[in-house]
PDB file of all heavy atoms in Angstrom:
ATOM      1  N   MET A   1     106.721 132.929  27.394  1.00  0.00           N
ATOM      2  CA  MET A   1     106.926 131.821  28.258  1.00  0.00           C
ATOM      3  C   MET A   1     105.750 130.815  28.023  1.00  0.00           C
ATOM      4  O   MET A   1     104.653 131.135  27.854  1.00  0.00           O
ATOM      5  CB  MET A   1     106.969 132.114  29.751  1.00  0.00           C
ATOM      6  CG  MET A   1     108.110 132.958  30.201  1.00  0.00           C
ATOM      7  SD  MET A   1     109.731 132.235  29.904  1.00  0.00           S
ATOM      8  CE  MET A   1     109.766 131.071  31.202  1.00  0.00           C
ATOM      9  N   TYR A   2     106.128 129.521  27.973  1.00  0.00           N
ATOM     10  CA  TYR A   2     105.125 128.426  27.827  1.00  0.00           C
ATOM     11  C   TYR A   2     105.231 127.505  29.065  1.00  0.00           C
ATOM     12  O   TYR A   2     106.283 127.233  29.627  1.00  0.00           O
ATOM     13  CB  TYR A   2     105.465 127.687  26.515  1.00  0.00           C
ATOM     14  CG  TYR A   2     105.255 128.485  25.321  1.00  0.00           C
ATOM     15  CD1 TYR A   2     106.335 129.200  24.744  1.00  0.00           C
ATOM     16  CD2 TYR A   2     104.094 128.523  24.671  1.00  0.00           C
ATOM     17  CE1 TYR A   2     106.164 129.892  23.560  1.00  0.00           C
ATOM     18  CE2 TYR A   2     103.861 129.252  23.508  1.00  0.00           C
ATOM     19  CZ  TYR A   2     104.947 129.925  22.970  1.00  0.00           C
ATOM     20  OH  TYR A   2     104.734 130.681  21.864  1.00  0.00           O
ATOM     21  N   GLY A   3     104.080 127.098  29.401  1.00  0.00           N
ATOM     22  CA  GLY A   3     103.992 126.077  30.491  1.00  0.00           C
ATOM     23  C   GLY A   3     103.360 124.797  29.984  1.00  0.00           C
ATOM     24  O   GLY A   3     102.365 124.873  29.274  1.00  0.00           O
ATOM     25  N   LEU A   4     103.921 123.707  30.419  1.00  0.00           N
ATOM     26  CA  LEU A   4     103.426 122.377  29.937  1.00  0.00           C
ATOM     27  C   LEU A   4     102.815 121.784  31.230  1.00  0.00           C
ATOM     28  O   LEU A   4     103.505 121.529  32.232  1.00  0.00           O
ATOM     29  CB  LEU A   4     104.581 121.524  29.466  1.00  0.00           C
ATOM     30  CG  LEU A   4     104.059 120.183  28.882  1.00  0.00           C
ATOM     31  CD1 LEU A   4     104.747 119.905  27.519  1.00  0.00           C
ATOM     32  CD2 LEU A   4     104.399 118.971  29.818  1.00  0.00           C
ATOM     33  N   TYR A   5     101.469 121.521  31.213  1.00  0.00           N
ATOM     34  CA  TYR A   5     100.822 120.944  32.334  1.00  0.00           C
ATOM     35  C   TYR A   5     100.455 119.435  31.991  1.00  0.00           C
ATOM     36  O   TYR A   5     100.071 119.162  30.715  1.00  0.00           O
ATOM     37  CB  TYR A   5      99.507 121.738  32.556  1.00  0.00           C
ATOM     38  CG  TYR A   5      99.777 123.081  33.019  1.00  0.00           C
ATOM     39  CD1 TYR A   5     100.028 124.173  32.169  1.00  0.00           C
ATOM     40  CD2 TYR A   5      99.652 123.327  34.395  1.00  0.00           C
ATOM     41  CE1 TYR A   5     100.205 125.400  32.697  1.00  0.00           C
ATOM     42  CE2 TYR A   5      99.907 124.651  34.922  1.00  0.00           C
ATOM     43  CZ  TYR A   5     100.229 125.684  34.012  1.00  0.00           C
ATOM     44  OH  TYR A   5     100.446 126.924  34.473  1.00  0.00           O
ATOM     45  N   ASP A   6     100.468 118.625  32.905  1.00  0.00           N
ATOM     46  CA  ASP A   6     100.006 117.273  32.668  1.00  0.00           C
ATOM     47  C   ASP A   6      98.445 117.154  32.724  1.00  0.00           C
ATOM     48  O   ASP A   6      97.828 118.128  33.027  1.00  0.00           O
ATOM     49  CB  ASP A   6     100.650 116.298  33.626  1.00  0.00           C
ATOM     50  CG  ASP A   6     100.337 116.364  35.078  1.00  0.00           C
ATOM     51  OD1 ASP A   6      99.377 117.029  35.357  1.00  0.00           O
ATOM     52  OD2 ASP A   6     101.022 115.789  35.896  1.00  0.00           O
ATOM     53  N   LYS A   7      97.907 116.047  32.411  1.00  0.00           N
ATOM     54  CA  LYS A   7      96.480 115.860  32.410  1.00  0.00           C
ATOM     55  C   LYS A   7      95.834 116.035  33.780  1.00  0.00           C
ATOM     56  O   LYS A   7      94.621 116.228  33.874  1.00  0.00           O
ATOM     57  CB  LYS A   7      96.111 114.483  31.867  1.00  0.00           C
ATOM     58  CG  LYS A   7      96.471 113.330  32.692  1.00  0.00           C
ATOM     59  CD  LYS A   7      96.041 111.994  32.031  1.00  0.00           C
ATOM     60  CE  LYS A   7      96.385 110.825  32.895  1.00  0.00           C
ATOM     61  NZ  LYS A   7      95.979 109.546  32.305  1.00  0.00           N
ATOM     62  N   GLU A   8      96.564 116.126  34.851  1.00  0.00           N
ATOM     63  CA  GLU A   8      96.117 116.356  36.195  1.00  0.00           C
ATOM     64  C   GLU A   8      96.155 117.779  36.559  1.00  0.00           C
ATOM     65  O   GLU A   8      95.762 118.254  37.699  1.00  0.00           O
ATOM     66  CB  GLU A   8      96.808 115.436  37.131  1.00  0.00           C
ATOM     67  CG  GLU A   8      96.774 114.033  36.726  1.00  0.00           C
ATOM     68  CD  GLU A   8      96.697 113.073  37.918  1.00  0.00           C
ATOM     69  OE1 GLU A   8      96.672 113.468  39.032  1.00  0.00           O
ATOM     70  OE2 GLU A   8      96.580 111.892  37.567  1.00  0.00           O
ATOM     71  N   GLY A   9      96.691 118.587  35.650  1.00  0.00           N
ATOM     72  CA  GLY A   9      96.717 119.989  35.924  1.00  0.00           C
ATOM     73  C   GLY A   9      98.050 120.554  36.620  1.00  0.00           C
ATOM     74  O   GLY A   9      98.127 121.668  37.071  1.00  0.00           O
ATOM     75  N   ILE A  10      99.004 119.600  36.736  1.00  0.00           N
ATOM     76  CA  ILE A  10     100.235 119.922  37.452  1.00  0.00           C
ATOM     77  C   ILE A  10     101.267 120.523  36.371  1.00  0.00           C
ATOM     78  O   ILE A  10     101.499 119.933  35.354  1.00  0.00           O
ATOM     79  CB  ILE A  10     100.854 118.726  38.114  1.00  0.00           C
ATOM     80  CG1 ILE A  10      99.833 118.156  39.169  1.00  0.00           C
ATOM     81  CG2 ILE A  10     102.176 119.004  38.695  1.00  0.00           C
ATOM     82  CD1 ILE A  10     100.203 116.799  39.720  1.00  0.00           C
ATOM     83  N   LEU A  11     101.815 121.659  36.779  1.00  0.00           N
ATOM     84  CA  LEU A  11     102.821 122.304  35.893  1.00  0.00           C
ATOM     85  C   LEU A  11     104.104 121.384  35.909  1.00  0.00           C
ATOM     86  O   LEU A  11     104.636 121.106  36.959  1.00  0.00           O
ATOM     87  CB  LEU A  11     103.189 123.705  36.330  1.00  0.00           C
ATOM     88  CG  LEU A  11     104.246 124.421  35.602  1.00  0.00           C
ATOM     89  CD1 LEU A  11     103.770 124.724  34.179  1.00  0.00           C
ATOM     90  CD2 LEU A  11     104.553 125.801  36.248  1.00  0.00           C
ATOM     91  N   ARG A  12     104.449 120.983  34.703  1.00  0.00           N
ATOM     92  CA  ARG A  12     105.655 120.095  34.619  1.00  0.00           C
ATOM     93  C   ARG A  12     106.840 120.722  34.107  1.00  0.00           C
ATOM     94  O   ARG A  12     107.993 120.346  34.460  1.00  0.00           O
ATOM     95  CB  ARG A  12     105.254 118.849  33.695  1.00  0.00           C
ATOM     96  CG  ARG A  12     104.124 118.038  34.143  1.00  0.00           C
ATOM     97  CD  ARG A  12     104.527 117.071  35.214  1.00  0.00           C
ATOM     98  NE  ARG A  12     105.526 116.096  34.803  1.00  0.00           N
ATOM     99  CZ  ARG A  12     105.372 114.925  34.412  1.00  0.00           C
ATOM    100  NH1 ARG A  12     104.132 114.383  34.317  1.00  0.00           N
ATOM    101  NH2 ARG A  12     106.331 114.118  34.018  1.00  0.00           N
ATOM    102  N   PHE A  13     106.738 121.711  33.262  1.00  0.00           N
ATOM    103  CA  PHE A  13     107.892 122.364  32.649  1.00  0.00           C
ATOM    104  C   PHE A  13     107.503 123.761  32.205  1.00  0.00           C
ATOM    105  O   PHE A  13     106.421 124.032  31.677  1.00  0.00           O
ATOM    106  CB  PHE A  13     108.324 121.402  31.416  1.00  0.00           C
ATOM    107  CG  PHE A  13     109.597 121.919  30.752  1.00  0.00           C
ATOM    108  CD1 PHE A  13     110.794 121.610  31.364  1.00  0.00           C
ATOM    109  CD2 PHE A  13     109.500 122.544  29.516  1.00  0.00           C
ATOM    110  CE1 PHE A  13     112.017 121.901  30.748  1.00  0.00           C
ATOM    111  CE2 PHE A  13     110.830 122.904  28.968  1.00  0.00           C
ATOM    112  CZ  PHE A  13     111.940 122.616  29.581  1.00  0.00           C
ATOM    113  N   VAL A  14     108.473 124.693  32.226  1.00  0.00           N
ATOM    114  CA  VAL A  14     108.364 126.063  31.756  1.00  0.00           C
ATOM    115  C   VAL A  14     109.534 126.399  30.975  1.00  0.00           C
ATOM    116  O   VAL A  14     110.681 126.188  31.436  1.00  0.00           O
ATOM    117  CB  VAL A  14     108.134 127.077  32.953  1.00  0.00           C
ATOM    118  CG1 VAL A  14     108.078 128.466  32.451  1.00  0.00           C
ATOM    119  CG2 VAL A  14     106.978 126.706  33.776  1.00  0.00           C
ATOM    120  N   ASP A  15     109.337 127.071  29.805  1.00  0.00           N
ATOM    121  CA  ASP A  15     110.442 127.535  29.005  1.00  0.00           C
ATOM    122  C   ASP A  15     109.909 128.552  27.972  1.00  0.00           C
ATOM    123  O   ASP A  15     108.726 128.680  27.707  1.00  0.00           O
ATOM    124  CB  ASP A  15     110.991 126.328  28.242  1.00  0.00           C
ATOM    125  CG  ASP A  15     112.435 126.588  27.646  1.00  0.00           C
ATOM    126  OD1 ASP A  15     112.524 127.424  26.692  1.00  0.00           O
ATOM    127  OD2 ASP A  15     113.401 126.162  28.225  1.00  0.00           O
ATOM    128  N   SER A  16     110.801 129.433  27.645  1.00  0.00           N
ATOM    129  CA  SER A  16     110.361 130.441  26.615  1.00  0.00           C
ATOM    130  C   SER A  16     110.312 129.852  25.208  1.00  0.00           C
ATOM    131  O   SER A  16     109.737 130.568  24.325  1.00  0.00           O
ATOM    132  CB  SER A  16     111.455 131.624  26.619  1.00  0.00           C
ATOM    133  OG  SER A  16     112.784 131.131  26.222  1.00  0.00           O
ATOM    134  N   ASP A  17     110.798 128.609  24.961  1.00  0.00           N
ATOM    135  CA  ASP A  17     110.767 128.045  23.647  1.00  0.00           C
ATOM    136  C   ASP A  17     109.659 126.927  23.660  1.00  0.00           C
ATOM    137  O   ASP A  17     109.790 125.991  24.422  1.00  0.00           O
ATOM    138  CB  ASP A  17     112.170 127.392  23.327  1.00  0.00           C
ATOM    139  CG  ASP A  17     112.233 126.809  22.014  1.00  0.00           C
ATOM    140  OD1 ASP A  17     111.329 127.018  21.166  1.00  0.00           O
ATOM    141  OD2 ASP A  17     113.243 126.085  21.754  1.00  0.00           O
ATOM    142  N   LYS A  18     108.752 127.137  22.731  1.00  0.00           N
ATOM    143  CA  LYS A  18     107.643 126.126  22.682  1.00  0.00           C
ATOM    144  C   LYS A  18     108.114 124.788  22.264  1.00  0.00           C
ATOM    145  O   LYS A  18     107.705 123.748  22.808  1.00  0.00           O
ATOM    146  CB  LYS A  18     106.654 126.695  21.603  1.00  0.00           C
ATOM    147  CG  LYS A  18     105.466 125.798  21.377  1.00  0.00           C
ATOM    148  CD  LYS A  18     104.531 126.429  20.407  1.00  0.00           C
ATOM    149  CE  LYS A  18     103.304 125.674  20.102  1.00  0.00           C
ATOM    150  NZ  LYS A  18     102.529 126.305  19.061  1.00  0.00           N
ATOM    151  N   ASP A  19     109.140 124.672  21.414  1.00  0.00           N
ATOM    152  CA  ASP A  19     109.706 123.454  21.023  1.00  0.00           C
ATOM    153  C   ASP A  19     110.375 122.716  22.126  1.00  0.00           C
ATOM    154  O   ASP A  19     110.316 121.451  22.168  1.00  0.00           O
ATOM    155  CB  ASP A  19     110.709 123.626  19.800  1.00  0.00           C
ATOM    156  CG  ASP A  19     109.959 124.030  18.565  1.00  0.00           C
ATOM    157  OD1 ASP A  19     108.697 123.700  18.384  1.00  0.00           O
ATOM    158  OD2 ASP A  19     110.564 124.771  17.733  1.00  0.00           O
ATOM    159  N   ALA A  20     110.954 123.466  23.074  1.00  0.00           N
ATOM    160  CA  ALA A  20     111.624 122.753  24.210  1.00  0.00           C
ATOM    161  C   ALA A  20     110.490 122.083  25.121  1.00  0.00           C
ATOM    162  O   ALA A  20     110.793 121.092  25.557  1.00  0.00           O
ATOM    163  CB  ALA A  20     112.398 123.782  24.999  1.00  0.00           C
ATOM    164  N   CYS A  21     109.379 122.695  25.162  1.00  0.00           N
ATOM    165  CA  CYS A  21     108.325 122.158  26.012  1.00  0.00           C
ATOM    166  C   CYS A  21     107.778 120.868  25.343  1.00  0.00           C
ATOM    167  O   CYS A  21     107.584 119.858  25.986  1.00  0.00           O
ATOM    168  CB  CYS A  21     107.105 123.152  26.167  1.00  0.00           C
ATOM    169  SG  CYS A  21     107.494 124.534  27.221  1.00  0.00           S
ATOM    170  N   ILE A  22     107.667 120.918  24.039  1.00  0.00           N
ATOM    171  CA  ILE A  22     107.249 119.746  23.356  1.00  0.00           C
ATOM    172  C   ILE A  22     108.248 118.625  23.429  1.00  0.00           C
ATOM    173  O   ILE A  22     108.007 117.465  23.607  1.00  0.00           O
ATOM    174  CB  ILE A  22     106.903 120.055  21.923  1.00  0.00           C
ATOM    175  CG1 ILE A  22     105.610 120.964  21.792  1.00  0.00           C
ATOM    176  CG2 ILE A  22     106.623 118.765  20.980  1.00  0.00           C
ATOM    177  CD1 ILE A  22     105.342 121.599  20.477  1.00  0.00           C
ATOM    178  N   ALA A  23     109.558 119.002  23.365  1.00  0.00           N
ATOM    179  CA  ALA A  23     110.668 117.961  23.468  1.00  0.00           C
ATOM    180  C   ALA A  23     110.610 117.374  24.886  1.00  0.00           C
ATOM    181  O   ALA A  23     110.821 116.204  25.018  1.00  0.00           O
ATOM    182  CB  ALA A  23     111.994 118.615  23.238  1.00  0.00           C
ATOM    183  N   TYR A  24     110.321 118.128  25.910  1.00  0.00           N
ATOM    184  CA  TYR A  24     110.153 117.591  27.259  1.00  0.00           C
ATOM    185  C   TYR A  24     109.045 116.532  27.325  1.00  0.00           C
ATOM    186  O   TYR A  24     109.236 115.514  27.932  1.00  0.00           O
ATOM    187  CB  TYR A  24     109.802 118.789  28.274  1.00  0.00           C
ATOM    188  CG  TYR A  24     109.499 118.278  29.692  1.00  0.00           C
ATOM    189  CD1 TYR A  24     110.623 118.188  30.581  1.00  0.00           C
ATOM    190  CD2 TYR A  24     108.232 117.962  30.041  1.00  0.00           C
ATOM    191  CE1 TYR A  24     110.368 117.769  31.833  1.00  0.00           C
ATOM    192  CE2 TYR A  24     108.065 117.459  31.302  1.00  0.00           C
ATOM    193  CZ  TYR A  24     109.122 117.443  32.267  1.00  0.00           C
ATOM    194  OH  TYR A  24     108.897 116.995  33.570  1.00  0.00           O
ATOM    195  N   ALA A  25     107.919 116.935  26.719  1.00  0.00           N
ATOM    196  CA  ALA A  25     106.819 115.914  26.688  1.00  0.00           C
ATOM    197  C   ALA A  25     107.210 114.702  25.955  1.00  0.00           C
ATOM    198  O   ALA A  25     106.851 113.525  26.457  1.00  0.00           O
ATOM    199  CB  ALA A  25     105.585 116.616  25.973  1.00  0.00           C
ATOM    200  N   GLU A  26     107.932 114.786  24.839  1.00  0.00           N
ATOM    201  CA  GLU A  26     108.286 113.602  24.151  1.00  0.00           C
ATOM    202  C   GLU A  26     109.343 112.764  24.950  1.00  0.00           C
ATOM    203  O   GLU A  26     109.317 111.573  24.964  1.00  0.00           O
ATOM    204  CB  GLU A  26     108.913 113.945  22.819  1.00  0.00           C
ATOM    205  CG  GLU A  26     107.898 114.539  21.837  1.00  0.00           C
ATOM    206  CD  GLU A  26     108.549 115.097  20.521  1.00  0.00           C
ATOM    207  OE1 GLU A  26     109.808 115.080  20.439  1.00  0.00           O
ATOM    208  OE2 GLU A  26     107.771 115.443  19.701  1.00  0.00           O
ATOM    209  N   LEU A  27     110.252 113.491  25.651  1.00  0.00           N
ATOM    210  CA  LEU A  27     111.312 112.831  26.467  1.00  0.00           C
ATOM    211  C   LEU A  27     110.614 111.932  27.550  1.00  0.00           C
ATOM    212  O   LEU A  27     111.015 110.833  27.744  1.00  0.00           O
ATOM    213  CB  LEU A  27     112.187 113.777  27.126  1.00  0.00           C
ATOM    214  CG  LEU A  27     113.193 113.272  28.114  1.00  0.00           C
ATOM    215  CD1 LEU A  27     114.246 112.445  27.377  1.00  0.00           C
ATOM    216  CD2 LEU A  27     113.936 114.418  28.864  1.00  0.00           C
ATOM    217  N   PHE A  28     109.612 112.411  28.147  1.00  0.00           N
ATOM    218  CA  PHE A  28     108.850 111.707  29.210  1.00  0.00           C
ATOM    219  C   PHE A  28     107.659 110.885  28.656  1.00  0.00           C
ATOM    220  O   PHE A  28     106.830 110.484  29.492  1.00  0.00           O
ATOM    221  CB  PHE A  28     108.489 112.547  30.350  1.00  0.00           C
ATOM    222  CG  PHE A  28     109.704 112.995  31.186  1.00  0.00           C
ATOM    223  CD1 PHE A  28     110.241 114.254  30.909  1.00  0.00           C
ATOM    224  CD2 PHE A  28     110.183 112.248  32.150  1.00  0.00           C
ATOM    225  CE1 PHE A  28     111.424 114.595  31.623  1.00  0.00           C
ATOM    226  CE2 PHE A  28     111.389 112.553  32.843  1.00  0.00           C
ATOM    227  CZ  PHE A  28     111.923 113.740  32.593  1.00  0.00           C
ATOM    228  N   GLU A  29     107.584 110.826  27.344  1.00  0.00           N
ATOM    229  CA  GLU A  29     106.555 109.966  26.676  1.00  0.00           C
ATOM    230  C   GLU A  29     105.150 110.446  27.015  1.00  0.00           C
ATOM    231  O   GLU A  29     104.294 109.554  27.298  1.00  0.00           O
ATOM    232  CB  GLU A  29     106.816 108.487  26.928  1.00  0.00           C
ATOM    233  CG  GLU A  29     108.091 107.972  26.311  1.00  0.00           C
ATOM    234  CD  GLU A  29     108.421 106.515  26.605  1.00  0.00           C
ATOM    235  OE1 GLU A  29     107.629 105.927  27.343  1.00  0.00           O
ATOM    236  OE2 GLU A  29     109.358 106.094  26.194  1.00  0.00           O
ATOM    237  N   LEU A  30     104.875 111.669  27.144  1.00  0.00           N
ATOM    238  CA  LEU A  30     103.619 112.215  27.346  1.00  0.00           C
ATOM    239  C   LEU A  30     102.944 112.447  26.004  1.00  0.00           C
ATOM    240  O   LEU A  30     103.383 113.234  25.216  1.00  0.00           O
ATOM    241  CB  LEU A  30     103.575 113.600  28.156  1.00  0.00           C
ATOM    242  CG  LEU A  30     104.243 113.610  29.506  1.00  0.00           C
ATOM    243  CD1 LEU A  30     104.421 115.064  29.992  1.00  0.00           C
ATOM    244  CD2 LEU A  30     103.436 112.788  30.431  1.00  0.00           C
ATOM    245  N   GLY A  31     101.880 111.603  25.793  1.00  0.00           N
ATOM    246  CA  GLY A  31     101.196 111.756  24.507  1.00  0.00           C
ATOM    247  C   GLY A  31     100.435 113.110  24.463  1.00  0.00           C
ATOM    248  O   GLY A  31     100.173 113.765  25.431  1.00  0.00           O
ATOM    249  N   SER A  32     100.098 113.587  23.204  1.00  0.00           N
ATOM    250  CA  SER A  32      99.460 114.930  23.060  1.00  0.00           C
ATOM    251  C   SER A  32      98.109 114.952  23.771  1.00  0.00           C
ATOM    252  O   SER A  32      97.663 116.025  24.128  1.00  0.00           O
ATOM    253  CB  SER A  32      99.258 115.255  21.571  1.00  0.00           C
ATOM    254  OG  SER A  32      98.487 114.320  20.930  1.00  0.00           O
ATOM    255  N   THR A  33      97.529 113.831  24.110  1.00  0.00           N
ATOM    256  CA  THR A  33      96.255 113.891  24.851  1.00  0.00           C
ATOM    257  C   THR A  33      96.545 113.981  26.357  1.00  0.00           C
ATOM    258  O   THR A  33      95.620 113.967  27.145  1.00  0.00           O
ATOM    259  CB  THR A  33      95.411 112.644  24.514  1.00  0.00           C
ATOM    260  OG1 THR A  33      96.164 111.477  24.875  1.00  0.00           O
ATOM    261  CG2 THR A  33      95.026 112.669  23.020  1.00  0.00           C
ATOM    262  N   ASN A  34      97.792 113.828  26.739  1.00  0.00           N
ATOM    263  CA  ASN A  34      98.143 113.794  28.222  1.00  0.00           C
ATOM    264  C   ASN A  34      98.781 115.028  28.702  1.00  0.00           C
ATOM    265  O   ASN A  34      99.212 115.056  29.820  1.00  0.00           O
ATOM    266  CB  ASN A  34      99.024 112.585  28.467  1.00  0.00           C
ATOM    267  CG  ASN A  34      98.331 111.313  28.358  1.00  0.00           C
ATOM    268  OD1 ASN A  34      97.214 111.165  28.540  1.00  0.00           O
ATOM    269  ND2 ASN A  34      99.028 110.295  27.854  1.00  0.00           N
ATOM    270  N   TYR A  35      98.804 116.088  27.871  1.00  0.00           N
ATOM    271  CA  TYR A  35      99.378 117.378  28.417  1.00  0.00           C
ATOM    272  C   TYR A  35      98.733 118.519  27.657  1.00  0.00           C
ATOM    273  O   TYR A  35      98.068 118.355  26.680  1.00  0.00           O
ATOM    274  CB  TYR A  35     100.852 117.395  28.198  1.00  0.00           C
ATOM    275  CG  TYR A  35     101.376 117.490  26.732  1.00  0.00           C
ATOM    276  CD1 TYR A  35     101.448 118.806  26.071  1.00  0.00           C
ATOM    277  CD2 TYR A  35     101.710 116.341  25.993  1.00  0.00           C
ATOM    278  CE1 TYR A  35     101.907 118.931  24.837  1.00  0.00           C
ATOM    279  CE2 TYR A  35     102.199 116.608  24.715  1.00  0.00           C
ATOM    280  CZ  TYR A  35     102.232 117.870  24.096  1.00  0.00           C
ATOM    281  OH  TYR A  35     102.766 117.893  22.878  1.00  0.00           O
ATOM    282  N   CYS A  36      98.826 119.666  28.271  1.00  0.00           N
ATOM    283  CA  CYS A  36      98.347 120.972  27.735  1.00  0.00           C
ATOM    284  C   CYS A  36      99.515 121.998  27.711  1.00  0.00           C
ATOM    285  O   CYS A  36     100.150 122.181  28.732  1.00  0.00           O
ATOM    286  CB  CYS A  36      97.258 121.419  28.567  1.00  0.00           C
ATOM    287  SG  CYS A  36      96.616 123.007  28.135  1.00  0.00           S
ATOM    288  N   LEU A  37      99.698 122.613  26.557  1.00  0.00           N
ATOM    289  CA  LEU A  37     100.750 123.531  26.410  1.00  0.00           C
ATOM    290  C   LEU A  37     100.141 124.969  26.425  1.00  0.00           C
ATOM    291  O   LEU A  37      99.243 125.234  25.598  1.00  0.00           O
ATOM    292  CB  LEU A  37     101.503 123.321  25.060  1.00  0.00           C
ATOM    293  CG  LEU A  37     102.720 124.233  24.925  1.00  0.00           C
ATOM    294  CD1 LEU A  37     103.769 124.058  26.028  1.00  0.00           C
ATOM    295  CD2 LEU A  37     103.348 123.932  23.495  1.00  0.00           C
ATOM    296  N   MET A  38     100.435 125.841  27.378  1.00  0.00           N
ATOM    297  CA  MET A  38      99.849 127.108  27.542  1.00  0.00           C
ATOM    298  C   MET A  38     100.864 128.228  27.353  1.00  0.00           C
ATOM    299  O   MET A  38     101.961 128.199  27.855  1.00  0.00           O
ATOM    300  CB  MET A  38      99.100 127.193  28.835  1.00  0.00           C
ATOM    301  CG  MET A  38      98.004 126.262  29.019  1.00  0.00           C
ATOM    302  SD  MET A  38      97.055 126.459  30.493  1.00  0.00           S
ATOM    303  CE  MET A  38      96.247 128.056  30.129  1.00  0.00           C
ATOM    304  N   ASP A  39     100.411 129.293  26.639  1.00  0.00           N
ATOM    305  CA  ASP A  39     101.276 130.493  26.577  1.00  0.00           C
ATOM    306  C   ASP A  39     101.057 131.235  27.891  1.00  0.00           C
ATOM    307  O   ASP A  39     100.011 131.674  28.256  1.00  0.00           O
ATOM    308  CB  ASP A  39     100.774 131.292  25.369  1.00  0.00           C
ATOM    309  CG  ASP A  39     101.709 132.513  25.088  1.00  0.00           C
ATOM    310  OD1 ASP A  39     102.656 132.764  25.926  1.00  0.00           O
ATOM    311  OD2 ASP A  39     101.423 133.200  24.174  1.00  0.00           O
ATOM    312  N   LEU A  40     102.173 131.509  28.682  1.00  0.00           N
ATOM    313  CA  LEU A  40     102.126 132.107  30.023  1.00  0.00           C
ATOM    314  C   LEU A  40     102.501 133.539  30.005  1.00  0.00           C
ATOM    315  O   LEU A  40     102.468 134.266  30.975  1.00  0.00           O
ATOM    316  CB  LEU A  40     103.055 131.423  30.930  1.00  0.00           C
ATOM    317  CG  LEU A  40     102.754 129.938  31.195  1.00  0.00           C
ATOM    318  CD1 LEU A  40     103.851 129.389  32.090  1.00  0.00           C
ATOM    319  CD2 LEU A  40     101.412 129.760  31.682  1.00  0.00           C
ATOM    320  N   ALA A  41     102.683 134.163  28.653  1.00  0.00           N
ATOM    321  CA  ALA A  41     103.090 135.575  28.524  1.00  0.00           C
ATOM    322  C   ALA A  41     101.977 136.391  28.985  1.00  0.00           C
ATOM    323  O   ALA A  41     100.816 136.317  28.611  1.00  0.00           O
ATOM    324  CB  ALA A  41     103.462 135.806  27.126  1.00  0.00           C
ATOM    325  N   ILE A  42     102.379 137.440  29.684  1.00  0.00           N
ATOM    326  CA  ILE A  42     101.446 138.453  30.185  1.00  0.00           C
ATOM    327  C   ILE A  42     101.804 139.787  29.393  1.00  0.00           C
ATOM    328  O   ILE A  42     102.843 140.231  29.360  1.00  0.00           O
ATOM    329  CB  ILE A  42     101.595 138.766  31.718  1.00  0.00           C
ATOM    330  CG1 ILE A  42     101.276 137.467  32.426  1.00  0.00           C
ATOM    331  CG2 ILE A  42     100.684 139.808  32.132  1.00  0.00           C
ATOM    332  CD1 ILE A  42     101.538 137.499  33.902  1.00  0.00           C
ATOM    333  N   ASP A  43     100.698 140.361  28.796  1.00  0.00           N
ATOM    334  CA  ASP A  43     100.958 141.614  28.083  1.00  0.00           C
ATOM    335  C   ASP A  43     101.081 142.719  29.138  1.00  0.00           C
ATOM    336  O   ASP A  43     100.109 143.178  29.827  1.00  0.00           O
ATOM    337  CB  ASP A  43      99.737 141.860  27.173  1.00  0.00           C
ATOM    338  CG  ASP A  43      99.927 143.079  26.326  1.00  0.00           C
ATOM    339  OD1 ASP A  43     101.085 143.575  26.269  1.00  0.00           O
ATOM    340  OD2 ASP A  43      98.989 143.447  25.621  1.00  0.00           O
ATOM    341  N   THR A  44     102.303 143.376  29.190  1.00  0.00           N
ATOM    342  CA  THR A  44     102.557 144.344  30.160  1.00  0.00           C
ATOM    343  C   THR A  44     102.429 145.771  29.520  1.00  0.00           C
ATOM    344  O   THR A  44     102.669 146.775  30.257  1.00  0.00           O
ATOM    345  CB  THR A  44     104.005 144.231  30.734  1.00  0.00           C
ATOM    346  OG1 THR A  44     104.871 144.252  29.634  1.00  0.00           O
ATOM    347  CG2 THR A  44     104.116 142.956  31.488  1.00  0.00           C
ATOM    348  N   LYS A  45     101.944 145.911  28.303  1.00  0.00           N
ATOM    349  CA  LYS A  45     101.769 147.205  27.640  1.00  0.00           C
ATOM    350  C   LYS A  45     100.577 147.808  28.230  1.00  0.00           C
ATOM    351  O   LYS A  45      99.463 147.208  28.385  1.00  0.00           O
ATOM    352  CB  LYS A  45     101.707 147.071  26.160  1.00  0.00           C
ATOM    353  CG  LYS A  45     102.905 146.519  25.481  1.00  0.00           C
ATOM    354  CD  LYS A  45     102.665 146.403  23.940  1.00  0.00           C
ATOM    355  CE  LYS A  45     103.950 145.736  23.320  1.00  0.00           C
ATOM    356  NZ  LYS A  45     103.663 145.525  21.882  1.00  0.00           N
ATOM    357  N   LYS A  46     100.646 149.121  28.437  1.00  0.00           N
ATOM    358  CA  LYS A  46      99.491 149.871  28.964  1.00  0.00           C
ATOM    359  C   LYS A  46      99.157 150.865  27.911  1.00  0.00           C
ATOM    360  O   LYS A  46     100.005 151.537  27.361  1.00  0.00           O
ATOM    361  CB  LYS A  46      99.811 150.522  30.260  1.00  0.00           C
ATOM    362  CG  LYS A  46     100.055 149.578  31.422  1.00  0.00           C
ATOM    363  CD  LYS A  46     100.322 150.207  32.681  1.00  0.00           C
ATOM    364  CE  LYS A  46     100.599 149.242  33.804  1.00  0.00           C
ATOM    365  NZ  LYS A  46     100.806 149.858  35.122  1.00  0.00           N
ATOM    366  N   ASN A  47      97.838 151.067  27.710  1.00  0.00           N
ATOM    367  CA  ASN A  47      97.386 152.077  26.801  1.00  0.00           C
ATOM    368  C   ASN A  47      97.303 153.479  27.455  1.00  0.00           C
ATOM    369  O   ASN A  47      97.022 153.516  28.600  1.00  0.00           O
ATOM    370  CB  ASN A  47      95.945 151.833  26.347  1.00  0.00           C
ATOM    371  CG  ASN A  47      95.846 150.537  25.508  1.00  0.00           C
ATOM    372  OD1 ASN A  47      96.871 150.156  24.839  1.00  0.00           O
ATOM    373  ND2 ASN A  47      94.682 149.918  25.522  1.00  0.00           N
ATOM    374  N   LYS A  48      97.855 154.460  26.777  1.00  0.00           N
ATOM    375  CA  LYS A  48      97.832 155.817  27.343  1.00  0.00           C
ATOM    376  C   LYS A  48      96.601 156.456  26.823  1.00  0.00           C
ATOM    377  O   LYS A  48      96.239 156.336  25.670  1.00  0.00           O
ATOM    378  CB  LYS A  48      99.123 156.589  26.790  1.00  0.00           C
ATOM    379  CG  LYS A  48     100.436 156.066  27.390  1.00  0.00           C
ATOM    380  CD  LYS A  48     101.537 156.894  26.912  1.00  0.00           C
ATOM    381  CE  LYS A  48     102.919 156.302  27.396  1.00  0.00           C
ATOM    382  NZ  LYS A  48     104.042 157.109  26.972  1.00  0.00           N
ATOM    383  N   GLY A  49      95.977 157.160  27.606  1.00  0.00           N
ATOM    384  CA  GLY A  49      94.751 157.820  27.219  1.00  0.00           C
ATOM    385  C   GLY A  49      93.929 158.432  28.166  1.00  0.00           C
ATOM    386  O   GLY A  49      93.744 158.663  29.194  1.00  0.00           O
TER     387      GLY A  49
END
């Protein structure tokens, strides 16, 4: 999952497709300096040992 945050730190969009997040930014004319795209995936694997 990817989250797109605006420059104020507000989560604007979440999707499993990175390109969809970028398309959202383009749709709302958010320049690359006005948003941050973060990978929200959490590794749920546990080591046995």
